[in-house]
ZAKOLDO-988392 format. One line per field, with one value per residue (C-alpha): x, y, z; residue number from 1. Coordinates in Angstrom, 2 decimals, always signed. Last residue first. Example, Ala and Ser with C-alpha at 12.3 -4.5 7.8 and 13.67 -1.06 7.14 Angstrom:
u = c(+13.67 | +12.30) $
v = c(-1.06 | -4.50) $
w = c(+7.14 | +7.80) $
pos = c(2 | 1) $
// end
This chain:
u = c(-17.72 | -14.72 | -15.15 | -13.32 | -10.14 | -8.40 | -8.42 | -4.92 | -4.24 | -7.33 | -6.99 | -9.25 | -11.90 | -13.27 | -15.57 | -13.71 | -10.36 | -11.73 | -12.90 | -9.45 | -8.03 | -10.52 | -9.59 | -5.90 | -6.62 | -8.71 | -5.82 | -3.44 | -5.76 | -5.77 | -1.97 | -1.68 | -4.12 | -2.39 | +0.90 | -0.55 | -2.43 | +0.61 | +1.74 | +1.76 | +0.12 | -3.37 | -5.57 | -8.84 | -6.99 | -3.22 | -2.45 | -5.22 | -7.26 | -11.07 | -11.30 | -11.45 | -14.04 | -16.21 | -15.93 | -17.31 | -20.22 | -20.99 | -20.85 | -23.44 | -25.87 | -26.67 | -28.31 | -31.42 | -32.44 | -31.99 | -33.89 | -36.80 | -36.81 | -36.93 | -39.69 | -41.70 | -41.51 | -40.96 | -37.31 | -38.19 | -39.98 | -37.11 | -34.63 | -36.66 | -36.99 | -33.24 | -32.39 | -34.78 | -33.31 | -29.79 | -29.05 | -30.67 | -34.01 | -34.09 | -37.49 | -37.82 | -40.47 | -41.06 | -38.58 | -39.94 | -38.82 | -41.08 | -41.96 | -44.46 | -46.83 | -47.40 | -47.73 | -50.69 | -53.35 | -51.26 | -51.60 | -47.98 | -46.62 | -47.74 | -45.13 | -42.40 | -43.00 | -39.54 | -38.56 | -34.81 | -32.52 | -29.63 | -28.35 | -24.89 | -25.81 | -28.75 | -32.38 | -35.39 | -38.10 | -41.58 | -44.30 | -47.42 | -49.71 | -51.83 | -51.63 | -49.25 | -46.78 | -46.43 | -43.00 | -42.42 | -40.02 | -42.86 | -40.91 | -39.23 | -42.55 | -41.75 | -44.81 | -44.13 | -44.84 | -41.57 | -39.63 | -40.65 | -43.57 | -42.49 | -41.87 | -39.44 | -36.83 | -37.47 | -36.55 | -36.14 | -36.23 | -32.78 | -31.68 | -30.73 | -28.47 | -30.09 | -29.38 | -29.77 | -26.85 | -27.73 | -24.61 | -26.72 | -28.78 | -25.69 | -24.21 | -27.48 | -27.73 | -24.09 | -24.65 | -27.94 | -26.39 | -27.62 | -24.17 | -24.09 | -27.68 | -26.55 | -25.27 | -26.21 | -25.21 | -26.89 | -25.80 | -28.67 | -29.55 | -28.14 | -24.97 | -27.07 | -28.49 | -24.99 | -23.95 | -27.02 | -26.49 | -22.73 | -23.03 | -25.88 | -23.82 | -20.60 | -22.42 | -23.14 | -23.28 | -26.60 | -26.88 | -29.78 | -27.71 | -28.15 | -30.26 | -30.26 | -33.38 | -35.73 | -34.77 | -37.55 | -35.57 | -34.95 | -34.99 | -31.67 | -31.03 | -28.31 | -24.68 | -22.06 | -19.29 | -16.66 | -19.06 | -19.33 | -15.54 | -15.11 | -17.44 | -15.07 | -13.61 | -17.11 | -18.06 | -15.18 | -17.06 | -20.13 | -18.37 | -17.59 | -13.98 | -13.19 | -11.12 | -8.80 | -9.37 | -8.50 | -9.49 | -10.75 | -12.29 | -13.93 | -14.22 | -15.66 | -18.77 | -19.94 | -23.48 | -22.95 | -20.06 | -18.35 | -17.01 | -14.72 | -13.74 | -11.19 | -11.46 | -8.50 | -7.18 | -8.82 | -12.22 | -15.70 | -18.81 | -21.95 | -22.80 | -21.81 | -18.66 | -17.05 | -13.49 | -10.65 | -7.84 | -4.64 | -2.66 | -0.11 | +1.23 | +4.05 | +2.88 | -0.40 | -4.02 | -4.16 | -7.61 | -9.71 | -12.20 | -11.02 | -12.42 | -14.23 | -13.04 | -9.86 | -6.74 | -5.28 | -2.60 | -2.19 | -2.11 | -4.69 | -7.35 | -6.93 | -4.80 | -6.17 | -4.72 | -6.03 | -5.72 | -3.13 | -0.29 | -0.78 | -1.00 | +1.88 | +4.12 | +3.11 | +3.81 | +7.23 | +8.12 | +7.03 | +8.98 | +12.06 | +11.84 | +11.11 | +14.03 | +13.48 | +13.97 | +13.25 | +10.38 | +8.95 | +11.15 | +12.07 | +8.43 | +7.43 | +9.86 | +8.37 | +4.86 | +5.86 | +7.69 | +4.65 | +2.45 | +4.84 | +4.78 | +0.99 | +0.23 | +2.69 | +1.42 | -2.17 | -1.16 | +0.70 | -2.32 | -4.65 | -2.50 | -3.47 | -0.81 | +1.90 | +4.73 | +7.43 | +7.25 | +5.85 | +8.38 | +9.46 | +12.88 | +15.29 | +12.82 | +15.25 | +12.37 | +13.28 | +10.03 | +11.61 | +12.69 | +13.86 | +17.56 | +16.80 | +15.41 | +18.37 | +20.87 | +18.87 | +18.93 | +22.71 | +22.94 | +20.56 | +16.94 | +15.63 | +15.81 | +14.85 | +11.64 | +10.82 | +11.34 | +9.06 | +6.37 | +6.74 | +6.47 | +3.35 | +1.65 | +2.55 | +1.05 | -2.16 | -2.77 | -1.45 | -3.24 | -0.85 | +0.26 | -0.78 | -4.10 | -7.40 | -9.01 | -12.73 | -15.00 | -16.57 | -19.43 | -20.45 | -22.40 | -21.83 | -23.92 | -22.89 | -21.31 | -17.92 | -17.71 | -17.45 | -14.21 | -12.37 | -13.63 | -12.51 | -9.03 | -8.95 | -9.79 | -6.97 | -4.38 | -5.52 | -5.11 | -1.55 | -0.93 | -1.82 | +1.29 | +1.14 | +3.42 | +5.93 | +6.90 | +4.47 | +5.44 | +9.11 | +8.25 | +6.07 | +8.79 | +11.45 | +9.35 | +8.66 | +12.38 | +13.02 | +11.58 | +14.77 | +14.59 | +14.10 | +14.85 | +14.51 | +13.96 | +16.73 | +15.14 | +16.28 | +14.37 | +10.94 | +8.97 | +9.46 | +6.04 | +4.90 | +1.74 | +3.82 | +6.20 | +3.26 | +1.67 | +5.00 | +5.17 | +8.74 | +10.44 | +7.33 | +5.90 | +9.12 | +9.05 | +5.37 | +6.02 | +8.81 | +6.64 | +3.71 | +0.87 | -2.87 | -3.57 | -4.96 | -2.56 | +0.49 | -0.88 | -1.07 | +2.38 | +3.91 | +2.38 | +3.72 | +7.21 | +7.31 | +6.12 | +8.63 | +11.52 | +13.93 | +16.31 | +19.35 | +22.36 | +22.99 | +22.42 | +19.21 | +17.56 | +14.27 | +10.69 | +9.94 | +10.39 | +7.38 | +5.13 | +8.11 | +7.96 | +4.47 | +2.11 | -1.35 | -0.52 | +2.68 | +0.97 | -2.11 | -1.63 | +0.33 | -1.87 | -5.04 | -3.62 | -2.71 | -6.00 | -7.85 | -10.05 | -8.01 | -8.13 | -4.63 | -3.57 | -2.31 | -0.91 | +0.49 | +2.48 | +3.74 | +4.86 | +6.58 | +8.34 | +9.75 | +9.87 | +8.03 | +10.41 | +9.07 | +9.16 | +8.46 | +11.61 | +11.29 | +12.94 | +14.98 | +14.86 | +17.96) $
v = c(+79.46 | +77.24 | +73.72 | +73.01 | +71.38 | +72.00 | +74.91 | +76.17 | +77.04 | +76.45 | +73.73 | +74.18 | +72.04 | +73.50 | +70.52 | +69.85 | +69.83 | +67.40 | +65.13 | +65.14 | +64.21 | +61.35 | +59.98 | +60.06 | +58.26 | +55.61 | +54.94 | +54.72 | +52.20 | +50.11 | +50.18 | +49.10 | +46.23 | +45.12 | +45.07 | +43.06 | +40.69 | +39.72 | +41.05 | +44.63 | +46.52 | +45.22 | +45.46 | +47.32 | +50.53 | +50.27 | +51.80 | +53.03 | +54.45 | +54.17 | +51.75 | +54.24 | +56.50 | +53.48 | +52.38 | +55.79 | +55.39 | +51.98 | +53.47 | +56.06 | +53.33 | +52.55 | +55.85 | +56.66 | +53.07 | +52.13 | +55.19 | +54.44 | +50.77 | +51.57 | +54.16 | +51.57 | +49.13 | +45.53 | +45.99 | +45.90 | +42.55 | +40.92 | +42.24 | +41.00 | +37.53 | +37.41 | +38.52 | +36.00 | +33.17 | +33.91 | +30.45 | +28.91 | +27.14 | +24.42 | +23.46 | +19.86 | +18.54 | +14.82 | +11.95 | +10.75 | +14.10 | +15.77 | +18.70 | +21.51 | +22.04 | +18.31 | +17.91 | +20.28 | +17.61 | +16.26 | +12.50 | +11.53 | +14.89 | +14.46 | +12.10 | +13.67 | +17.20 | +17.76 | +21.01 | +21.58 | +23.36 | +25.75 | +26.39 | +24.87 | +21.74 | +21.03 | +21.95 | +19.98 | +22.46 | +21.30 | +20.60 | +22.50 | +21.40 | +24.21 | +23.15 | +26.03 | +24.57 | +25.62 | +25.69 | +25.51 | +26.86 | +28.45 | +31.71 | +31.16 | +30.75 | +30.03 | +30.25 | +28.48 | +30.27 | +32.15 | +28.95 | +28.75 | +26.55 | +24.75 | +26.60 | +23.92 | +24.72 | +26.98 | +30.57 | +32.58 | +36.37 | +37.99 | +40.24 | +43.81 | +45.65 | +48.85 | +47.86 | +50.27 | +49.94 | +49.18 | +46.98 | +43.86 | +44.67 | +45.15 | +41.85 | +40.00 | +41.34 | +40.38 | +36.77 | +36.42 | +37.45 | +40.52 | +41.76 | +40.04 | +41.20 | +44.80 | +47.01 | +49.99 | +50.61 | +53.08 | +54.68 | +56.29 | +59.94 | +63.37 | +62.85 | +62.35 | +65.87 | +67.36 | +65.19 | +66.18 | +69.91 | +69.92 | +67.82 | +69.94 | +73.13 | +71.56 | +70.43 | +66.81 | +65.96 | +64.50 | +66.79 | +68.73 | +69.41 | +67.20 | +66.75 | +63.34 | +61.21 | +61.55 | +61.21 | +60.20 | +60.29 | +57.27 | +57.48 | +56.33 | +52.87 | +52.63 | +52.79 | +51.15 | +53.53 | +50.87 | +49.19 | +52.41 | +52.80 | +49.11 | +49.56 | +48.23 | +45.50 | +44.34 | +44.08 | +41.82 | +38.50 | +40.12 | +40.41 | +36.71 | +35.81 | +34.06 | +36.87 | +37.03 | +40.07 | +43.76 | +46.44 | +49.99 | +52.40 | +55.85 | +56.66 | +60.17 | +60.58 | +63.50 | +62.20 | +58.52 | +58.00 | +55.12 | +51.79 | +50.02 | +46.48 | +45.52 | +41.92 | +39.83 | +37.87 | +35.81 | +36.73 | +35.30 | +37.18 | +35.15 | +33.96 | +37.37 | +38.97 | +35.57 | +34.85 | +32.46 | +33.18 | +35.20 | +34.53 | +32.23 | +35.06 | +33.61 | +30.07 | +30.84 | +29.66 | +28.34 | +26.79 | +27.95 | +25.14 | +22.76 | +23.20 | +20.41 | +17.06 | +15.93 | +15.70 | +12.22 | +10.27 | +6.62 | +3.95 | +1.74 | +2.56 | +6.21 | +8.78 | +12.33 | +15.61 | +19.19 | +20.45 | +18.01 | +18.83 | +22.59 | +22.54 | +20.15 | +22.26 | +25.46 | +23.88 | +22.75 | +26.27 | +27.76 | +25.13 | +25.84 | +29.53 | +28.91 | +26.50 | +22.77 | +20.07 | +16.85 | +14.47 | +14.40 | +16.38 | +13.36 | +12.27 | +15.74 | +15.44 | +12.06 | +13.56 | +16.26 | +13.88 | +11.57 | +14.50 | +15.35 | +11.76 | +11.37 | +14.69 | +14.02 | +10.46 | +11.72 | +14.35 | +11.76 | +9.43 | +12.25 | +13.15 | +16.65 | +18.14 | +16.27 | +16.78 | +19.40 | +20.20 | +23.67 | +26.46 | +27.48 | +25.96 | +24.20 | +21.61 | +18.78 | +16.69 | +13.02 | +12.00 | +10.05 | +12.78 | +10.97 | +11.81 | +15.42 | +15.88 | +14.29 | +16.33 | +19.52 | +18.72 | +18.66 | +21.88 | +23.84 | +24.19 | +27.58 | +26.96 | +23.29 | +24.22 | +26.90 | +24.48 | +21.97 | +24.65 | +25.81 | +22.26 | +21.60 | +24.85 | +24.48 | +20.99 | +22.16 | +25.24 | +28.64 | +32.00 | +34.72 | +37.38 | +40.92 | +39.83 | +41.36 | +43.49 | +42.76 | +45.29 | +45.46 | +47.30 | +48.95 | +52.14 | +53.76 | +56.26 | +57.81 | +61.01 | +61.79 | +65.25 | +67.26 | +68.99 | +67.11 | +63.83 | +64.80 | +65.65 | +62.31 | +60.51 | +62.21 | +61.58 | +57.97 | +57.26 | +58.61 | +56.69 | +53.36 | +51.41 | +52.53 | +50.22 | +50.20 | +47.37 | +48.44 | +52.11 | +51.40 | +49.20 | +51.89 | +54.50 | +52.32 | +51.71 | +55.44 | +56.25 | +53.60 | +56.03 | +58.07 | +61.67 | +65.10 | +68.80 | +68.62 | +72.10 | +74.72 | +76.95 | +77.60 | +74.57 | +75.72 | +75.23 | +72.39 | +72.61 | +69.15 | +70.61 | +73.20 | +70.53 | +68.44 | +71.40 | +72.30 | +68.93 | +68.00 | +66.35 | +65.26 | +63.83 | +61.93 | +60.36 | +59.51 | +57.90 | +55.76 | +54.66 | +53.81 | +56.26 | +56.12 | +59.85 | +59.80 | +57.08 | +59.02 | +62.26 | +60.67 | +59.05 | +62.36 | +64.15 | +61.47 | +61.74 | +65.50 | +65.11 | +62.29 | +64.70 | +62.93 | +61.20 | +62.66 | +60.34 | +58.52 | +58.66 | +58.60 | +55.99 | +56.43 | +55.13 | +56.36 | +59.97 | +59.79 | +62.14 | +64.51 | +65.21 | +66.63 | +64.99 | +66.48 | +69.79 | +70.33 | +69.54 | +71.69 | +74.64 | +72.89 | +69.80 | +71.85 | +73.85 | +70.65 | +68.92 | +71.80 | +74.03 | +77.20 | +76.58 | +76.96 | +80.06 | +82.76 | +80.60 | +78.24 | +81.06 | +82.45 | +79.02 | +78.19 | +81.58 | +81.50 | +85.02 | +84.12 | +81.23 | +78.69 | +78.84 | +75.19 | +73.82 | +70.05 | +67.77 | +64.64 | +61.92 | +59.77) $
w = c(+101.19 | +100.65 | +101.91 | +105.15 | +106.45 | +109.75 | +112.19 | +112.99 | +109.37 | +107.21 | +104.60 | +101.60 | +99.92 | +96.71 | +95.96 | +92.70 | +94.54 | +97.11 | +94.28 | +92.68 | +96.08 | +96.39 | +92.96 | +93.87 | +97.14 | +95.36 | +92.94 | +95.91 | +97.58 | +94.40 | +94.26 | +97.90 | +97.38 | +94.18 | +96.08 | +98.97 | +96.64 | +94.58 | +91.21 | +89.91 | +87.02 | +87.68 | +84.59 | +85.25 | +85.94 | +86.15 | +82.77 | +80.47 | +83.32 | +83.10 | +86.03 | +88.89 | +87.27 | +86.41 | +90.03 | +90.99 | +88.60 | +90.07 | +93.57 | +92.64 | +91.50 | +95.18 | +96.09 | +94.06 | +93.46 | +97.13 | +98.38 | +96.04 | +97.04 | +100.77 | +100.22 | +98.25 | +101.24 | +100.03 | +100.95 | +104.63 | +104.50 | +102.63 | +105.21 | +108.16 | +106.62 | +105.96 | +109.49 | +111.04 | +108.98 | +110.20 | +111.59 | +108.53 | +108.23 | +105.58 | +104.24 | +103.09 | +100.71 | +100.27 | +100.14 | +96.79 | +95.40 | +92.85 | +95.08 | +95.72 | +92.81 | +92.27 | +96.07 | +96.27 | +96.97 | +99.90 | +100.52 | +99.82 | +101.07 | +104.69 | +106.13 | +104.01 | +105.35 | +106.88 | +108.60 | +108.78 | +111.20 | +111.76 | +115.26 | +114.73 | +116.67 | +114.39 | +114.99 | +113.86 | +112.99 | +113.95 | +111.41 | +110.36 | +107.50 | +106.06 | +102.41 | +101.66 | +104.22 | +107.86 | +109.54 | +113.29 | +115.91 | +117.94 | +118.06 | +114.69 | +112.90 | +109.25 | +107.01 | +103.69 | +100.40 | +100.96 | +100.32 | +96.70 | +95.56 | +92.39 | +89.13 | +87.90 | +90.53 | +93.51 | +94.38 | +97.56 | +97.23 | +96.87 | +99.69 | +98.77 | +101.16 | +102.43 | +106.00 | +108.90 | +111.30 | +114.92 | +115.26 | +115.87 | +112.78 | +110.64 | +111.81 | +111.20 | +107.65 | +107.09 | +108.19 | +106.34 | +103.07 | +101.18 | +100.20 | +96.80 | +96.33 | +95.85 | +98.64 | +100.77 | +104.38 | +106.74 | +109.99 | +111.87 | +111.70 | +112.57 | +110.56 | +107.43 | +107.65 | +107.80 | +104.88 | +102.85 | +103.37 | +102.79 | +99.64 | +98.29 | +98.68 | +97.33 | +94.21 | +93.31 | +89.63 | +88.42 | +85.40 | +86.94 | +90.04 | +93.05 | +96.14 | +97.76 | +97.39 | +100.32 | +103.91 | +106.24 | +109.46 | +111.61 | +115.39 | +116.77 | +118.14 | +120.79 | +119.68 | +117.50 | +116.39 | +115.75 | +113.32 | +111.35 | +111.09 | +110.19 | +107.21 | +104.54 | +106.75 | +107.69 | +104.02 | +102.91 | +103.20 | +101.62 | +98.26 | +98.06 | +97.35 | +94.05 | +92.56 | +95.55 | +97.71 | +97.57 | +100.07 | +100.02 | +102.50 | +102.66 | +98.96 | +98.78 | +96.64 | +98.86 | +99.31 | +98.52 | +100.96 | +99.21 | +100.43 | +97.97 | +96.96 | +94.30 | +93.21 | +92.07 | +89.12 | +86.40 | +84.96 | +84.45 | +83.36 | +82.59 | +86.11 | +87.46 | +88.85 | +88.59 | +89.66 | +88.87 | +91.31 | +91.75 | +94.96 | +93.30 | +91.11 | +89.02 | +89.81 | +88.04 | +88.25 | +91.82 | +92.24 | +95.20 | +94.58 | +91.88 | +88.38 | +86.56 | +85.22 | +86.93 | +84.77 | +84.61 | +86.47 | +85.45 | +88.17 | +86.42 | +89.02 | +88.12 | +89.93 | +90.15 | +88.95 | +88.97 | +92.56 | +93.87 | +91.50 | +91.77 | +95.56 | +96.21 | +93.96 | +95.76 | +99.13 | +97.90 | +96.73 | +100.08 | +101.99 | +99.86 | +100.74 | +104.43 | +104.92 | +104.90 | +107.52 | +105.62 | +106.46 | +102.92 | +100.55 | +98.38 | +98.36 | +97.10 | +94.21 | +93.23 | +93.36 | +90.87 | +88.55 | +88.60 | +87.59 | +84.76 | +83.45 | +83.64 | +81.94 | +79.10 | +78.60 | +78.34 | +75.78 | +73.70 | +73.77 | +72.69 | +69.69 | +68.53 | +70.83 | +68.94 | +71.40 | +72.01 | +75.71 | +76.55 | +76.94 | +80.45 | +79.87 | +82.24 | +83.46 | +82.52 | +81.14 | +80.73 | +82.42 | +85.26 | +87.66 | +90.80 | +90.52 | +89.69 | +93.18 | +94.94 | +92.91 | +93.60 | +97.33 | +97.35 | +95.32 | +97.61 | +96.49 | +95.26 | +91.51 | +91.63 | +93.44 | +90.88 | +88.01 | +89.71 | +90.14 | +86.52 | +85.22 | +87.31 | +86.34 | +82.65 | +82.58 | +84.29 | +82.13 | +83.17 | +83.37 | +82.18 | +84.63 | +85.55 | +87.02 | +85.98 | +88.67 | +88.82 | +90.57 | +94.00 | +95.68 | +98.93 | +99.52 | +102.90 | +104.83 | +108.12 | +106.85 | +105.36 | +103.80 | +107.01 | +105.99 | +108.73 | +107.24 | +103.73 | +105.03 | +106.82 | +103.57 | +101.65 | +104.37 | +104.83 | +101.12 | +101.22 | +104.47 | +102.91 | +103.99 | +107.65 | +109.66 | +106.81 | +104.45 | +101.73 | +102.11 | +101.55 | +98.58 | +97.01 | +97.57 | +95.92 | +92.82 | +92.52 | +92.87 | +90.19 | +87.62 | +87.88 | +89.07 | +87.60 | +88.01 | +91.79 | +93.12 | +93.49 | +90.87 | +87.30 | +85.98 | +87.04 | +90.22 | +92.69 | +94.35 | +93.30 | +91.72 | +89.82 | +88.58 | +87.42 | +85.64 | +84.02 | +82.27 | +81.26 | +84.25 | +86.11 | +82.87 | +82.24 | +85.71 | +85.24 | +81.85 | +83.29 | +86.21 | +83.95 | +83.53 | +84.24 | +84.53 | +88.04 | +89.18 | +87.98 | +89.43 | +92.88 | +92.59 | +91.45 | +94.46 | +96.79 | +95.24 | +95.89 | +99.49 | +99.95 | +99.18 | +96.77 | +99.12 | +100.85 | +100.94 | +104.19 | +107.91 | +109.96 | +107.77 | +105.91 | +105.91 | +109.44 | +108.28 | +105.95 | +107.97 | +108.28 | +104.56 | +104.99 | +102.53 | +102.98 | +104.66 | +102.68 | +99.39 | +99.99 | +97.60 | +94.87 | +95.26 | +94.80 | +91.90 | +90.06 | +90.91 | +89.31 | +91.48 | +90.94 | +87.19 | +85.81 | +83.88 | +86.27 | +89.05 | +86.41 | +84.77 | +88.10 | +89.31 | +86.03 | +85.84 | +89.38 | +90.86 | +94.07 | +94.63 | +97.10 | +100.88 | +101.69 | +100.04 | +100.06 | +102.60 | +101.93 | +104.55 | +104.61) $
pos = c(556 | 555 | 554 | 553 | 552 | 551 | 550 | 549 | 548 | 547 | 546 | 545 | 544 | 543 | 542 | 541 | 540 | 539 | 538 | 537 | 536 | 535 | 534 | 533 | 532 | 531 | 530 | 529 | 528 | 527 | 526 | 525 | 524 | 523 | 522 | 521 | 520 | 519 | 518 | 517 | 516 | 515 | 514 | 513 | 512 | 511 | 510 | 509 | 508 | 507 | 506 | 505 | 504 | 503 | 502 | 501 | 500 | 499 | 498 | 497 | 496 | 495 | 494 | 493 | 492 | 491 | 490 | 489 | 488 | 487 | 486 | 485 | 484 | 483 | 482 | 481 | 480 | 479 | 478 | 477 | 476 | 475 | 474 | 473 | 472 | 471 | 470 | 469 | 468 | 467 | 466 | 465 | 464 | 463 | 462 | 461 | 460 | 459 | 458 | 457 | 456 | 455 | 454 | 453 | 452 | 451 | 450 | 449 | 448 | 447 | 446 | 445 | 444 | 443 | 442 | 441 | 440 | 439 | 438 | 437 | 436 | 435 | 434 | 433 | 432 | 431 | 430 | 429 | 428 | 427 | 426 | 425 | 424 | 423 | 422 | 421 | 420 | 419 | 418 | 417 | 416 | 415 | 414 | 413 | 412 | 411 | 410 | 409 | 408 | 407 | 406 | 405 | 404 | 403 | 402 | 401 | 400 | 399 | 398 | 397 | 396 | 395 | 394 | 393 | 392 | 391 | 390 | 389 | 388 | 387 | 386 | 385 | 384 | 383 | 382 | 381 | 380 | 379 | 378 | 377 | 376 | 375 | 374 | 373 | 372 | 371 | 370 | 369 | 368 | 367 | 366 | 365 | 364 | 363 | 362 | 361 | 360 | 359 | 358 | 357 | 356 | 355 | 354 | 353 | 352 | 351 | 350 | 349 | 348 | 347 | 346 | 345 | 344 | 343 | 342 | 341 | 340 | 339 | 338 | 337 | 336 | 335 | 334 | 333 | 332 | 331 | 330 | 329 | 328 | 327 | 326 | 325 | 324 | 323 | 322 | 321 | 320 | 319 | 318 | 317 | 316 | 315 | 314 | 313 | 312 | 311 | 310 | 309 | 308 | 307 | 306 | 305 | 304 | 303 | 302 | 301 | 300 | 299 | 298 | 297 | 296 | 295 | 294 | 293 | 292 | 291 | 290 | 289 | 288 | 287 | 286 | 285 | 284 | 283 | 282 | 281 | 280 | 279 | 278 | 277 | 276 | 275 | 274 | 273 | 272 | 271 | 270 | 269 | 268 | 267 | 266 | 265 | 264 | 263 | 262 | 261 | 260 | 259 | 258 | 257 | 256 | 255 | 254 | 253 | 252 | 251 | 250 | 249 | 248 | 247 | 246 | 245 | 244 | 243 | 242 | 241 | 240 | 239 | 238 | 237 | 236 | 235 | 234 | 233 | 232 | 231 | 230 | 229 | 228 | 227 | 226 | 225 | 224 | 223 | 222 | 221 | 220 | 219 | 218 | 217 | 216 | 215 | 214 | 213 | 212 | 211 | 210 | 209 | 208 | 207 | 206 | 205 | 204 | 203 | 202 | 201 | 200 | 199 | 198 | 197 | 196 | 195 | 194 | 193 | 192 | 191 | 190 | 189 | 188 | 187 | 186 | 185 | 184 | 183 | 182 | 181 | 180 | 179 | 178 | 177 | 176 | 175 | 174 | 173 | 172 | 171 | 170 | 169 | 168 | 167 | 166 | 165 | 164 | 163 | 162 | 161 | 160 | 159 | 158 | 157 | 156 | 155 | 154 | 153 | 152 | 151 | 150 | 149 | 148 | 147 | 146 | 145 | 144 | 143 | 142 | 141 | 140 | 139 | 138 | 137 | 136 | 135 | 134 | 133 | 132 | 131 | 130 | 129 | 128 | 127 | 126 | 125 | 124 | 123 | 122 | 121 | 120 | 119 | 118 | 117 | 116 | 115 | 114 | 113 | 112 | 111 | 110 | 109 | 108 | 107 | 106 | 105 | 104 | 103 | 102 | 101 | 100 | 99 | 98 | 97 | 96 | 95 | 94 | 93 | 92 | 91 | 90 | 89 | 88 | 87 | 86 | 85 | 84 | 83 | 82 | 81 | 80 | 79 | 78 | 77 | 76 | 75 | 74 | 73 | 72 | 71 | 70 | 69 | 68 | 67 | 66 | 65 | 64 | 63 | 62 | 61 | 60 | 59 | 58 | 57 | 56 | 55 | 54 | 53 | 52 | 51 | 50 | 49 | 48 | 47 | 46 | 45 | 44 | 43 | 42 | 41 | 40 | 39 | 38 | 37 | 36 | 35 | 34 | 33 | 32 | 31 | 30 | 29 | 28 | 27 | 26 | 25 | 24 | 23 | 22 | 21 | 20 | 19 | 18 | 17 | 16 | 15 | 14 | 13 | 12 | 11 | 10 | 9 | 8 | 7 | 6 | 5 | 4 | 3 | 2 | 1) $
// end
C-alpha cells in the first residue's frame, strides 16, 4: 500500500541542521529538500499501489532518489547505498538522520519496482511532467523549441546472422509447450540441439564449413516455421515465431542450387539482437554508425528547460519524431502573429543564462509567434509544410539541392507551381506531369539532344528530369528564408544550445550514452527521467521557488 513520508520533519535533527547550514541554497539537494512535497506528493502516486498490504517506501522519497541517481549516473545498488550513507541524499529526501523515524535504507529492488509500476501506469513520465509543469508555472517555457537527437547505445551485444537464427530457434523451443517442442525438434536436421548460446565449433577459416553452417541453420529455421504454419498459437509463441521469421528472412536468400546464403548488404529495419528486438543499426551521420536507439529532445532555448522527450529506434529519421516533440505548440495553433525582430538572446559573458535574462527573453518570446529550430535532419518538406500550416515559424535548416559530377543542381531550374511548369537554364519550359499522389516530374528529353548546355546538365541518354515533390513549395520557401542574414544569425545563436544540453545529458558514467535497460519503452522512460533530473537541477540554478497558494516563480 501507499507509504507516506513525514511532512513535519524534526527541527532538532543533526543531519537536517548541518545541511541547512552548509549546503548551497541553490543546490539540487536543498531544492529537493524544500520542494519535495510539492513536486512529488505521495498522493500523486496513489494509483500505483493497492488499498491493502504492507506499507511501501514513500514514493516521494523514492522519486528523489531516482532523480539524484540519474543526475549522478549511478546503478540501482549504488543509489541505494548513497541514500543510506550520504547525508546530502537523506536531506534531499527529507528523511533526516539515523535517529529519526525516517527510512534508514531500502533494497535496490525498490527502484526497480517503482520503475515497473510507473511503466505500467497511465502516466509513466509523471516525474518529468512535474518538473516541466513547475517550469511552465514559473514562466520559463516560452514559444521557442530547439530539436535534436543523440545516439543511445543498446544494452545488448549485436548478433551476427548465425547467432540470430540460433537464438531465435532457442527462444521458440523455450516457450513452446512439450508437444510442440517434440514436433519442432523432429524437423531439425543440422544436428544442433540449440541448448547453448555458444557458437558452433567449426573451422571459421574454412569457407565451405561456414557456408554449410549458414545453410543448415537457415533450413532449421524454415523447417520450424513450416511446423507452426496453420496452427493456433498463443501470444508468447506467436511473438517468438515472428522473431524467428524476421531474422531468417532478413539476411538469408536461397540460391538456384537450393543452398541458403547470406544476402550482400544490410536489410532495411534489420533486427540486430533477439535479446532486444527493438534495437536497430543507426547513423547520426554518414561517418558515425551505432547500434541501439535515438533519444530526441525539445528544448526551450531561453531557459534551457527540456520540454519534451521521446526515444525511437536507431534508424528512425529525426523529422519523423518532430511533431511529437512540439505537440504543445501544434495544439496552440492560431492566426498569424506579427513577427518581432528578436536579436540573439542575452546572456552572461560566459554564455550561461541568468535568471534575469531568462525571465526577460521568455516574456518577450511569449508575445511573438511560435518558432522551431532544427538542423538539416528536420528540414524535410513534410515538416516544413506542417509548421507552415500550424503558423509556426520554421528555423529548421533545409539543405540546398545538389547534383552529381558538378552538373546543374535543381535550383538552377525555375519551378513555377502556379503555372505548373519548369524552365531549364537554357530557357526551355516544359509542363509538370503530376502523379496520383500530387508529386510530379518535368522531362526535358525532347530538348536535351540539341541543347548547347547538355554537357553541364546531364549525361543520361534519356535527358534531364526534374522531380517536383508534394511539398516543393515548402522547401522553396524555406530555402528562400534561410538566405536572410538575420535568419542565419538567429539560427547560429540559438540552435547550438540543444547540443550543449545533450552533452549534459550524456556525460553520466552509468545510463548516459549507454542505455542501462532493454526495450524501447524502458529506454524511453529512463531517458525521460534523465531529462527530468536535468530540468530540476536547472530549476535549482535559476532559484525557482514554490509559493503556497500561488504556484512556482523565480526568486526576486
